[in-house]
C-alpha positions as CSV (number, residue, x, y, z in Angstrom):
1,M,-0.1,0.0,0.2
2,G,2.9,2.7,0.7
3,Q,2.4,4.1,3.5
4,T,0.2,3.2,7.0
5,T,-3.3,4.3,7.5
6,K,-6.3,3.7,9.5
7,Y,-7.7,1.1,8.2
8,S,-4.4,-0.5,6.6
9,H,-4.5,-3.6,8.9
10,I,-8.2,-4.6,7.5
11,L,-7.0,-3.2,4.3
12,N,-4.2,-5.8,3.9
13,H,-6.4,-8.9,5.6
14,I,-8.8,-8.3,2.8
15,K,-6.7,-8.1,-0.1
16,S,-5.0,-11.3,2.0
17,L,-8.7,-13.3,1.7
18,F,-8.6,-12.4,-2.0
19,P,-4.8,-12.5,-3.6
20,N,-3.8,-11.3,-6.8
21,Q,-6.3,-9.5,-7.4
22,D,-6.0,-5.3,-8.3
23,F,-9.6,-4.5,-7.4
24,I,-12.1,-6.4,-5.4
25,P,-15.4,-6.5,-5.8
26,L,-18.4,-6.5,-3.8
27,H,-19.7,-9.5,-4.6
28,E,-19.0,-11.3,-8.2
29,P,-19.9,-14.3,-9.6
30,R,-18.6,-17.6,-10.0
31,F,-19.3,-19.7,-13.0
32,V,-17.0,-22.7,-12.4
33,G,-20.2,-25.9,-13.0
34,N,-22.0,-26.6,-15.7
35,E,-23.5,-23.0,-16.8
36,K,-21.9,-23.2,-20.4
37,R,-23.2,-26.5,-20.6
38,Y,-26.5,-26.2,-20.2
39,V,-26.7,-22.7,-21.4
40,A,-25.3,-24.2,-24.9
41,D,-27.8,-27.2,-24.7
42,A,-30.8,-24.9,-24.3
43,I,-29.3,-22.7,-27.4
44,D,-29.3,-26.3,-29.3
45,S,-33.0,-27.0,-28.1
46,T,-34.2,-24.0,-29.6
47,F,-36.1,-23.0,-26.5
48,V,-34.3,-20.0,-25.3
49,S,-37.9,-18.5,-23.7
50,S,-40.0,-19.1,-21.4
51,V,-40.8,-22.7,-22.6
52,G,-38.2,-25.3,-21.5
53,A,-37.1,-28.0,-19.9
54,Y,-34.6,-26.2,-17.7
55,V,-37.4,-23.7,-16.1
56,N,-39.5,-26.6,-14.8
57,R,-36.2,-28.3,-13.8
58,F,-35.7,-24.6,-11.9
59,E,-38.5,-24.9,-10.2
60,E,-38.3,-28.3,-8.8
61,M,-34.9,-27.6,-7.9
62,M,-36.4,-24.5,-6.1
63,Q,-39.1,-26.7,-4.2
64,D,-36.0,-29.0,-3.0
65,I,-33.8,-26.8,-1.6
66,T,-37.0,-24.8,0.3
67,G,-39.3,-27.4,1.2
68,A,-42.2,-25.5,-0.5
69,K,-44.5,-27.6,-2.3
70,Y,-44.9,-25.3,-5.4
71,A,-42.2,-22.6,-7.1
72,I,-42.9,-20.2,-10.1
73,A,-40.3,-19.1,-12.2
74,T,-39.9,-15.3,-12.7
75,V,-37.7,-13.0,-14.7
76,N,-36.4,-11.3,-11.7
77,G,-36.9,-10.8,-7.7
78,T,-38.8,-7.3,-8.1
79,A,-41.5,-9.1,-10.3
80,A,-41.7,-12.0,-8.3
81,L,-42.5,-9.7,-5.0
82,H,-45.0,-7.7,-7.1
83,M,-46.4,-11.1,-8.2
84,A,-46.4,-12.2,-4.6
85,L,-48.4,-9.2,-3.1
86,I,-50.9,-9.2,-5.9
87,V,-51.8,-13.6,-5.2
88,A,-51.7,-12.4,-1.6
89,G,-55.1,-10.0,-2.3
90,V,-53.0,-6.7,-2.1
91,T,-55.1,-4.2,-4.1
92,Q,-54.6,-0.4,-4.3
93,G,-55.6,1.3,-1.3
94,D,-54.2,-0.9,0.6
95,E,-51.5,-0.6,3.1
96,V,-48.2,-3.0,3.7
97,L,-46.1,-3.1,6.4
98,S,-42.6,-3.6,5.8
99,Q,-39.0,-2.3,6.8
100,D,-37.9,0.9,6.3
101,L,-34.1,-0.1,6.3
102,T,-34.4,-2.1,2.7
103,F,-33.4,-2.3,-0.5
104,I,-35.8,0.1,-2.9
105,A,-37.1,-2.9,-4.5
106,T,-39.6,-3.9,-1.7
107,A,-41.0,-0.6,-1.8
108,N,-41.2,-0.6,-5.3
109,A,-43.2,-4.2,-6.0
110,I,-45.7,-2.4,-3.3
111,S,-46.1,0.7,-5.0
112,Y,-46.8,-1.2,-8.2
113,I,-50.2,-2.1,-7.1
114,G,-50.7,1.0,-5.8
115,A,-50.6,0.3,-2.5
116,K,-48.7,2.2,0.3
117,P,-45.5,1.2,2.3
118,V,-46.1,1.5,6.3
119,F,-42.5,1.2,7.0
120,L,-41.7,0.2,10.3
121,D,-38.1,-0.4,12.2
122,V,-35.6,-3.6,12.1
123,D,-33.8,-5.4,14.9
124,R,-30.6,-4.6,15.7
125,K,-29.2,-7.7,15.7
126,T,-31.1,-9.7,12.3
127,L,-31.0,-6.6,10.7
128,G,-34.5,-7.6,9.9
129,L,-38.2,-6.5,10.6
130,S,-38.6,-5.8,14.4
131,A,-41.1,-8.5,15.7
132,E,-41.6,-6.2,18.8
133,K,-42.1,-2.9,16.8
134,L,-44.5,-4.5,14.1
135,E,-46.4,-5.7,17.0
136,A,-46.6,-2.6,18.9
137,F,-47.6,-0.8,15.8
138,L,-50.7,-3.5,15.4
139,K,-51.3,-2.8,19.0
140,E,-51.5,1.2,18.4
141,F,-52.5,1.1,15.4
142,G,-54.6,-2.3,13.9
143,Q,-58.3,-2.9,14.3
144,K,-59.8,-5.8,13.6
145,A,-63.0,-6.3,11.4
146,E,-64.7,-8.3,8.9
147,G,-61.6,-11.3,9.2
148,A,-59.2,-8.2,8.0
149,T,-57.4,-5.7,10.1
150,F,-57.3,-1.7,9.2
151,N,-55.0,0.9,10.1
152,K,-57.3,3.3,12.5
153,K,-55.0,6.3,11.5
154,T,-55.8,5.7,7.6
155,G,-59.0,3.8,7.8
156,N,-57.3,1.7,4.9
157,R,-56.9,-2.4,5.3
158,I,-53.3,-3.4,6.0
159,A,-53.2,-6.2,3.5
160,A,-49.5,-7.8,4.0
161,C,-47.0,-7.8,5.8
162,V,-43.3,-8.3,4.2
163,P,-40.1,-8.6,6.1
164,M,-36.6,-8.8,4.5
165,H,-34.1,-11.1,5.3
166,S,-31.5,-8.4,5.1
167,F,-27.9,-9.5,4.0
168,G,-29.4,-13.5,4.4
169,F,-29.4,-12.9,7.9
170,P,-32.8,-14.5,8.8
171,C,-35.1,-12.4,10.8
172,E,-37.2,-13.4,13.7
173,V,-39.5,-14.5,11.1
174,D,-41.9,-17.3,13.5
175,R,-42.5,-14.6,15.9
176,I,-43.6,-12.3,12.9
177,A,-45.3,-15.0,11.8
178,A,-47.2,-15.5,14.6
179,I,-47.9,-12.0,14.9
180,C,-49.5,-11.7,11.5
181,Q,-51.7,-14.8,12.1
182,E,-53.2,-13.2,15.1
183,W,-54.4,-10.1,12.9
184,N,-55.4,-11.6,9.7
185,I,-52.9,-10.2,7.7
186,P,-50.7,-12.2,5.0
187,L,-47.0,-12.5,5.5
188,V,-45.2,-12.4,2.3
189,E,-41.2,-13.1,2.8
190,D,-38.7,-11.1,0.8
191,A,-36.3,-13.4,0.6
192,A,-34.1,-11.9,-2.1
193,E,-31.1,-12.0,-0.5
194,S,-31.3,-15.2,1.9
195,L,-31.2,-18.1,-0.7
196,G,-29.8,-20.8,1.5
197,S,-30.4,-19.3,4.9
198,Y,-32.0,-21.1,7.4
199,Y,-33.9,-20.2,10.7
200,K,-34.7,-22.9,13.3
201,G,-34.0,-25.5,10.7
202,K,-36.7,-24.2,8.0
203,H,-35.5,-22.6,4.7
204,T,-36.8,-18.7,4.4
205,G,-39.3,-18.0,2.5
206,G,-41.5,-20.6,3.8
207,F,-42.9,-19.0,7.2
208,G,-45.5,-17.1,5.6
209,L,-48.2,-17.6,2.5
210,L,-45.6,-16.7,0.0
211,G,-41.8,-16.0,-0.3
212,T,-39.8,-14.4,-3.2
213,F,-36.3,-15.0,-4.0
214,S,-34.0,-13.1,-6.4
215,F,-31.2,-14.5,-9.0
216,N,-29.4,-11.0,-9.5
217,G,-26.0,-10.8,-11.2
218,N,-25.0,-10.1,-6.9
219,K,-26.3,-12.7,-5.3
220,T,-25.1,-15.9,-3.6
221,V,-26.1,-17.8,-7.0
222,T,-26.8,-15.7,-10.2
223,C,-28.5,-16.4,-13.6
224,G,-28.0,-12.9,-14.7
225,G,-31.7,-11.9,-13.9
226,G,-34.6,-14.4,-12.6
227,G,-36.8,-14.6,-9.7
228,A,-38.8,-17.3,-7.9
229,I,-41.9,-17.2,-5.7
230,V,-42.4,-20.4,-3.1
231,T,-46.1,-21.7,-1.5
232,N,-47.5,-24.5,-0.1
233,D,-51.2,-22.8,-1.3
234,E,-51.7,-24.9,-5.1
235,R,-54.5,-22.2,-5.7
236,I,-52.4,-19.6,-5.0
237,A,-49.2,-21.5,-7.0
238,K,-51.6,-21.9,-10.4
239,L,-52.8,-18.7,-9.9
240,A,-49.0,-16.9,-9.6
241,K,-48.3,-19.0,-12.8
242,H,-51.1,-17.9,-14.7
243,L,-50.7,-14.5,-14.5
244,T,-47.0,-14.5,-14.7
245,T,-47.5,-15.9,-18.2
246,Q,-50.0,-13.3,-19.4
247,A,-52.7,-14.9,-18.6
248,K,-53.5,-17.1,-21.1
249,T,-55.7,-20.3,-21.5
250,P,-54.7,-23.4,-22.3
251,H,-55.7,-23.5,-26.1
252,A,-53.8,-25.4,-29.1
253,W,-54.1,-22.1,-30.9
254,E,-56.7,-19.6,-29.9
255,F,-55.0,-16.5,-27.9
256,N,-57.9,-15.9,-24.9
257,H,-56.7,-14.2,-21.8
258,D,-59.0,-14.3,-18.2
259,Y,-57.1,-11.8,-16.4
260,I,-54.6,-8.4,-17.1
261,G,-51.3,-10.7,-17.0
262,Y,-47.7,-9.9,-16.9
263,N,-44.6,-10.8,-18.7
264,Y,-43.1,-11.7,-15.9
265,R,-41.9,-15.5,-17.4
266,M,-38.0,-16.4,-16.8
267,P,-37.0,-17.1,-19.8
268,N,-35.0,-20.7,-20.6
269,L,-31.8,-19.6,-21.1
270,N,-32.1,-17.8,-17.6
271,A,-33.2,-21.1,-16.0
272,A,-30.6,-23.4,-17.2
273,L,-27.9,-20.9,-15.9
274,A,-30.3,-20.9,-12.5
275,C,-30.3,-24.4,-12.8
276,A,-26.5,-25.0,-12.6
277,Q,-26.0,-22.5,-10.0
278,L,-28.0,-24.1,-7.9
279,E,-26.1,-27.2,-8.1
280,Q,-23.5,-25.5,-6.5
281,L,-25.6,-23.8,-3.9
282,N,-24.2,-25.6,-0.9
283,A,-20.6,-25.7,-1.6
284,F,-21.0,-21.8,-2.5
285,V,-23.0,-21.2,0.7
286,E,-20.0,-23.0,2.8
287,N,-17.9,-21.1,1.2
288,K,-19.6,-17.7,2.4
289,R,-20.0,-19.2,5.9
290,E,-16.0,-20.0,6.1
291,L,-15.1,-16.6,5.2
292,A,-17.4,-15.4,7.5
293,E,-15.4,-17.7,10.1
294,N,-12.5,-15.8,9.2
295,Y,-13.5,-12.4,9.6
296,T,-15.4,-13.2,12.7
297,K,-12.1,-14.4,14.3
298,F,-10.3,-11.2,12.6
299,F,-12.6,-8.4,13.7
300,K,-12.4,-9.8,17.3
301,G,-9.1,-7.7,17.6
302,V,-10.4,-4.7,15.7
303,E,-11.0,-2.1,17.7
304,G,-14.0,0.1,16.8
305,V,-14.9,-1.8,14.1
306,E,-17.9,-4.6,15.1
307,Y,-18.5,-7.5,12.5
308,I,-21.9,-9.0,12.4
309,I,-23.0,-12.6,12.8
310,E,-25.4,-14.8,12.7
311,E,-28.3,-15.0,15.5
312,P,-28.3,-18.6,17.1
313,D,-31.1,-19.6,15.9
314,A,-30.0,-18.6,12.3
315,K,-28.1,-20.4,9.7
316,A,-27.1,-17.1,7.1
317,N,-25.8,-17.4,3.7
318,Y,-23.8,-14.4,4.7
319,W,-24.7,-13.3,1.1
320,L,-22.6,-9.7,2.5
321,N,-20.8,-9.5,5.0
322,A,-21.5,-6.5,7.3
323,V,-19.5,-4.3,10.0
324,L,-20.6,-1.7,11.7
325,L,-18.5,1.6,12.6
326,N,-19.0,3.8,15.3
327,D,-20.6,7.2,13.7
328,R,-21.3,8.2,10.2
329,K,-18.0,10.3,10.4
330,E,-15.9,7.0,10.9
331,R,-18.3,5.2,8.2
332,D,-17.3,7.6,5.3
333,A,-13.7,7.6,6.5
334,F,-13.9,3.6,5.8
335,L,-15.2,3.6,2.5
336,T,-13.4,6.4,1.1
337,E,-9.9,4.7,2.5
338,L,-11.1,0.6,1.4
339,N,-12.7,2.2,-2.3
340,A,-9.3,4.6,-3.0
341,N,-7.3,1.1,-2.6
342,G,-9.2,-1.2,-5.1
343,V,-11.7,-3.0,-2.3
344,M,-15.1,-2.3,-2.7
345,S,-17.7,-1.2,0.2
346,R,-20.4,-0.1,0.6
347,P,-22.9,1.9,2.7
348,V,-26.3,0.2,3.9
349,W,-29.6,1.2,2.0
350,T,-30.7,5.2,2.2
351,L,-33.9,4.8,4.6
352,M,-36.8,4.3,2.7
353,H,-38.7,6.9,4.1
354,K,-36.1,9.5,3.1
355,L,-36.5,9.2,-0.6
356,P,-38.8,11.5,-2.3
357,M,-41.7,9.1,-3.6
358,F,-42.2,7.8,-0.1
359,Q,-41.5,10.9,1.9
360,D,-45.6,10.8,3.0
361,C,-45.8,7.0,4.3
362,Q,-46.7,6.4,7.7
363,L,-43.4,5.4,10.1
364,G,-43.3,3.6,13.3
365,D,-40.1,4.3,15.8
366,L,-37.0,4.1,13.6
367,S,-34.9,4.6,16.2
368,I,-32.3,1.2,14.9
369,S,-32.9,1.7,11.3
370,N,-31.5,5.5,12.2
371,W,-28.6,4.2,13.8
372,L,-27.9,1.4,11.5
373,E,-28.1,3.6,8.8
374,E,-25.2,5.9,10.2
375,R,-22.6,2.9,10.7
376,L,-23.4,0.2,8.7
377,V,-20.6,-1.3,5.5
378,N,-20.8,-4.2,3.8
379,I,-17.5,-5.3,2.5
380,P,-16.3,-8.2,0.2
381,S,-18.2,-11.4,0.6
382,S,-17.6,-13.3,-2.8
383,V,-17.1,-17.0,-3.3
384,R,-13.5,-17.7,-3.0
385,I,-11.7,-20.0,-5.4
């Protein structure tokens, strides 16, 4: 590096974990399995769009991995969440409880329907939706009527709850599921970042009515884009498959459609890539957990930097490793030094309620979210080969 700086020891350690790289990305894909062979096979079959053997195989693999009875392939994770909310019964004018500390896709998917997000706080340890804050909000503002729950402040129906498993760390989703059941609110898990993560022995995405996943280029496994919906409800699964494929009714040649449908189909080419990646999921997660173990040991000896680890009941995929600095000034100094020296690092997302399109949304107590936004940084997390 030349000269010794405040974070030289951290820079040197990260560079030792990813040797012989002038630039270390935050998270890059690894294509070391059957990716090229399966994609070539899909091309040779001429089935490169939404019909093809790999789409079916991908859905079967997602069922096996998550333990869900049904899986529906989609073009990306945002489309998966949008569709999951639709089939969960969310409509225009409804409200959806979610977390303020999340990637914008969570809030966007709610907004596509014409519903409005209500932003609640996250848990300090899990980084996901706080069960305690969710329960407190509902006790203050929730009112049960006609088998549903309404917001006493706005009069609108609370049509769903969407917790997000941030960076692959499972939230207390069993507590959240119990609260939602008590208040007759459908639970839709945003598990975009948590493929391969488990809570109390059960895969994330399987605790509510539906769960959704992402296969974007920066995820643990990727097919460039891609998403998936999982559910144990046969009716909902069939409806989601129907709506994501333009709501076309079966016929040998006629074009009949019975709903407003969506072109949310995953192409067979992407599914071929996804299948090859899913074959390596366990190995990738184990590799990432080894990296997390290394970081855990290293940061125990680093003053002023806290490394975030999974909770005892969780088995995280450690999609993105995260550290906490003492304050925003230290966070910014950390970000500046690492990025200037070829080690990619990023702050946590801007809180949703601070973005112009969400500034009029109802908020809960956001003390933890605000605290984390000042301090949290993601550091390199790729599978090492």
